[in-house]
C-alpha positions in Angstrom: -38.6 11.6 40.0 -40.6 13.6 37.7 -41.1 17.0 39.2 -44.4 16.9 41.4 -44.9 13.2 40.8 -44.1 9.9 42.9 -42.8 8.1 39.5 -39.1 7.5 39.0 -37.1 9.0 35.8 -36.8 6.4 33.1 -35.0 8.6 30.4 -31.6 7.8 31.6 -32.5 4.1 31.0 -34.0 4.6 27.7 -31.2 6.5 26.8 -28.8 3.5 27.2 -31.3 1.1 25.4 -31.0 3.2 22.7 -27.1 3.5 22.5 -26.9 -0.2 23.3 -29.3 -1.0 20.4 -27.6 1.4 18.3 -24.0 0.0 18.9 -25.5 -3.6 18.3 -26.5 -2.5 14.9 -23.0 -0.9 14.1 -21.3 -4.0 15.3 -23.7 -6.4 13.2 -23.0 -4.2 9.7 -19.4 -4.3 10.4 -19.4 -7.7 10.8 -21.5 -8.5 7.8 -18.9 -5.8 5.8 -16.1 -8.1 7.1 -17.5 -11.2 6.1 -18.4 -10.1 2.7 -14.5 -8.5 2.5 -12.9 -11.8 3.5 -15.1 -14.3 1.9 -13.2 -14.1 -1.9 -9.9 -14.5 0.1 -11.2 -17.3 1.8 -13.1 -18.9 -1.3 -9.5 -18.6 -3.1 -7.7 -20.1 -0.3 -10.2 -23.1 -0.5 -9.7 -23.7 -4.0 -6.0 -23.6 -4.1 -6.2 -26.8 -1.7 -8.6 -28.6 -4.2 -8.1 -30.7 -7.1 -9.4 -29.8 -10.4 -12.4 -32.2 -10.3 -13.6 -30.9 -7.2 -13.5 -27.3 -8.5 -15.8 -28.2 -11.3 -18.0 -30.4 -9.0 -18.5 -28.0 -6.2 -17.0 -24.8 -6.6 -18.3 -23.3 -3.1 -17.5 -26.2 -1.2 -14.6 -27.1 1.3 -11.9 -29.1 -0.3 -12.4 -33.2 0.7 -8.4 -33.4 1.3 -5.7 -30.3 1.7 -3.8 -30.7 -1.7 -0.7 -28.8 -0.6 1.1 -29.9 -3.6 -1.0 -27.1 -5.7 1.5 -24.7 -4.1 4.5 -26.7 -5.2 3.2 -26.8 -8.5 2.4 -23.2 -8.7 6.1 -22.4 -7.4 8.1 -24.8 -9.5 6.5 -25.0 -12.9 5.5 -21.7 -12.6 9.3 -19.8 -11.5 7.5 -17.9 -9.3 11.0 -17.9 -6.9 12.9 -15.1 -8.9 9.7 -13.5 -9.3 9.5 -13.1 -5.4 13.2 -12.0 -5.5 12.5 -9.3 -7.9 9.2 -8.2 -6.3 11.0 -8.0 -3.1 13.8 -6.1 -4.8 11.6 -3.7 -6.4 9.7 -2.7 -3.6 12.6 -1.9 -1.1 14.6 0.1 -3.5 11.4 2.1 -4.8 10.3 2.7 -1.3 13.7 3.9 -0.2 14.0 6.1 -3.3 10.4 7.3 -2.6 10.5 8.3 0.4 13.8 9.6 0.6 12.9 12.2 -2.3 9.5 12.9 -1.0 10.8 13.9 2.4 13.4 16.1 1.3 11.0 17.7 -1.4 8.1 18.4 1.4 11.0 19.6 3.9 12.2 22.2 1.2 8.6 23.2 0.4 7.4 23.6 3.9 10.4 25.6 5.5 12.4 27.0 2.9 11.9 30.0 0.6 13.0 30.2 -3.0 11.0 32.9 -4.0 8.8 32.6 -7.5 10.4 29.3 -8.2 8.7 27.9 -5.2 5.3 27.9 -6.9 6.6 26.9 -10.3 8.2 23.5 -8.6 5.0 23.0 -6.4 2.9 23.3 -9.6 5.6 20.9 -11.5 5.6 18.3 -8.8 1.7 18.4 -8.5 1.2 17.9 -12.1 2.0 14.2 -11.5 -1.5 14.0 -10.3 -2.9 14.6 -13.8 -0.8 11.9 -15.9 -2.6 8.7 -16.2 -0.6 5.4 -16.4 -2.4 4.7 -19.8 -0.6 7.9 -21.4 2.9 6.8 -20.1 3.0 3.1 -21.5 4.4 3.6 -25.0 6.5 6.9 -24.2 8.3 5.0 -21.3 9.0 1.7 -23.0 10.7 3.6 -25.8 12.8 5.9 -23.0 14.1 2.7 -21.0 14.9 1.0 -24.2 16.9 4.0 -25.5 19.0 4.3 -22.0 19.2 0.2 -22.4 17.4 0.0 -19.0 13.9 -1.8 -21.0 13.0 -5.5 -19.2 15.1 -4.5 -16.0 14.3 -4.3 -12.4 15.7 -0.5 -12.5 13.3 0.7 -15.1 10.6 -0.8 -12.6 12.4 1.4 -9.5 12.6 4.6 -11.2 8.9 4.4 -12.0 7.6 3.4 -9.2 9.7 6.1 -7.4 8.5 8.6 -9.5 5.2 7.9 -9.5 4.9 7.6 -5.9 6.8 11.2 -5.3 3.6 13.7 -5.8 1.2 12.2 -3.2 4.0 12.0 -0.9 5.2 15.0 -1.1 2.0 16.4 -0.8 1.1 14.3 2.2 4.4 15.2 4.0 4.2 19.0 3.4 0.9 19.3 4.7 2.3 17.3 8.1 5.6 19.4 8.1 4.0 22.5 7.9 2.0 21.8 11.2 5.1 21.0 12.9 6.3 24.1 15.4 9.5 25.6 14.5 10.3 25.8 18.1 12.6 22.6 18.2 14.3 23.6 14.5 14.7 27.2 15.6 16.2 25.5 19.1 18.5 23.3 16.6 20.0 26.2 14.4 20.9 28.4 17.6 23.1 25.2 18.5 24.7 25.2 15.2 22.8 22.9 13.6 22.6 22.7 9.6 19.7 22.7 7.4 20.7 19.2 6.6 21.0 18.2 10.3 17.9 19.9 10.9 15.8 17.8 8.4 17.6 14.4 9.6 17.6 15.0 13.5 14.5 17.0 14.0 11.9 17.0 11.3 12.5 13.5 10.0 12.0 11.9 13.8 8.8 13.9 14.1 7.5 12.8 10.4 7.6 9.0 11.7 3.8 8.6 11.9 3.1 9.8 8.0 6.4 7.8 6.8 5.4 4.6 7.8 1.7 4.9 6.3 3.0 6.2 2.9 5.6 3.1 3.4 2.7 0.7 4.0 0.6 2.2 1.0 3.6 2.0 -1.2 4.7 -1.5 -0.3 0.9 -2.9 -0.9 0.9 -0.8 -4.2 4.4 -1.5 -6.0 3.9 -5.4 -4.6 0.4 -5.7 -6.4 1.1 -3.6 -9.5 0.8 -5.5 -12.8 0.1 -3.4 -15.6 3.6 -1.4 -15.5 5.6 -4.5 -14.9 3.7 -6.5 -17.7 4.6 -3.6 -20.4 8.4 -3.1 -19.3 9.5 -6.7 -18.6 9.6 -9.8 -21.0 12.1 -12.2 -19.5 12.3 -14.2 -16.1 15.0 -11.9 -14.7 13.1 -8.9 -14.3 9.2 -10.6 -14.0 7.4 -9.5 -10.8 5.4 -12.1 -8.9 2.2 -10.4 -10.4 3.2 -10.8 -13.8 4.4 -14.3 -12.8 1.4 -15.2 -11.7 -0.2 -14.1 -15.1 2.3 -16.3 -16.9 0.7 -19.3 -14.8 -2.2 -19.3 -17.1 0.1 -20.5 -19.7 2.2 -23.0 -17.7 -0.6 -24.5 -15.9 -3.7 -23.8 -18.1 -5.1 -27.3 -17.4 -4.4 -27.2 -13.4 -6.8 -24.0 -12.4 -6.4 -24.7 -8.9 -2.8 -24.3 -9.0 -3.1 -21.1 -10.5 -5.4 -20.2 -7.4 -2.8 -21.3 -5.2 -0.5 -19.0 -7.0 -2.5 -15.9 -6.3 -2.5 -16.8 -2.6 1.2 -16.3 -2.5 1.0 -13.0 -4.1 -2.1 -12.4 -1.6 -0.9 -13.5 1.7 2.1 -11.6 2.6 0.3 -8.4 2.0 -2.7 -9.5 3.7 -0.3 -9.9 6.8 1.8 -7.0 6.0 -1.5 -4.7 6.5 -3.0 -6.7 9.4 0.5 -6.1 11.2 0.7 -2.1 10.5 -3.0 -1.3 10.1 -2.5 1.0 13.7 0.4 2.4 12.3 -1.7 3.5 9.1 -4.7 4.9 11.2 -2.4 7.1 13.5 -0.2 8.2 10.3 -3.5 9.3 8.4 -4.5 11.2 11.7 -1.1 12.5 12.7 -1.4 15.6 11.3 -4.5 16.8 13.3 -2.5 16.5 16.6 1.0 18.0 15.5 1.7 20.6 18.0 
């Protein structure tokens, strides 16, 4: 009731209505954004199931008949099988190396004190942010040719691992610095060495950011093209994005099969991201709640 009046107070109802309208507008905007973001993927899948004649006649229409043979053509004629194996090997090996080195570096920078050398080494690690990929292509080609690793998956493993260390170390150090030292001090009092503290205390507490970094690393390495293109020349070392690029030569007259090859590249990572998106958000926000 309004003071001194016999009319009901409608302000709570009005506030609820405003909130409902605002929420509805937000949902509409998110749905519209999702449709815009998903359309290229839907169009690519639709194109991959058409004949070339259908594509040229009605590029935005649904396929008249699902042509799964395009995927067979892309896989067999494009020799994508070895490329998939190479991509899996490069992604997993570089992931293990990058996270192992980054976690150890982050722990050292966040927990150990080694004098003026610490600032110098931290600056050296962060310098990796300043070197663009376009500057590194030719020196890396010459370097790997001299050490006999050019046109091998090991060159890609080393490059992707080294390229991930600066950002991973920066991210993990910021997280580890917020971890209370109580657990580590208790482990040291029980006789644990510095490596045991790192492996059995700090790493388990850093699980969320490690999963986040692993997800971004897998997505980035799986889709990386330029380094793999410049540093590989044979099918034995070619990764999947480069293999799909070569489809334009093997299947130059079959555009829908090329689209099928692109879908083969995109679908695994799209599913991977959907399955782990909850862990990504958790890892990005974990540092705010440590301790």
